[in-house]
C-alpha positions, 0 to 999 in steps of 0.5 A: 726150835731147831736146836732143841730138836736137835738135842733131843735126838740124840738124847733119845738115842743115848737113853735107848743105848744106856738101856740095851747096855744096862740089859747086857750088864745084867746078863753079864752080872748073871755069868759072874762078870763085873761091868761098869757103865760109862758116859762120855761127856766133854765140856769146852769152857771159854770165857764169853763163848758157850759150847754145848756138851759134846756126847759120845756114846755110852760104853759098858766096860769089863775089864779090857773089854768095852761094848758100845750099843747100836741099832744093829746090836753091840759092838764089842772091843778088845785087845785082839780084834772086835766083834759084832752082835745083834742079841744081848745074849750072844754078847754076854756070852762072848764077853763073858769067854773073853773075860774068862780067858783073860783071867785064866792067862788063856786067849780066844 
């Protein structure tokens, strides 16, 4: 029973993160930025042994920018550093400015 409960909690957290990232993806689309939602899952296959799937949190990828979601908001990683945002709108504006700067050859 504990194994079932332990797997349900991370799945719920992952679903909440996906919902947050989908909202951010919609905001970015409104600004003309295409982003891809990526879910990481690692399966280890061994003969006569079961290893449960290992999840890493979902990530929203827009060019070289990666955004992850957490309870506190959004964490944005890019080539020149990282930043954290509490609101989706602020994260979307920042990501959009990074992508725009990358397209124009500038830096932020």
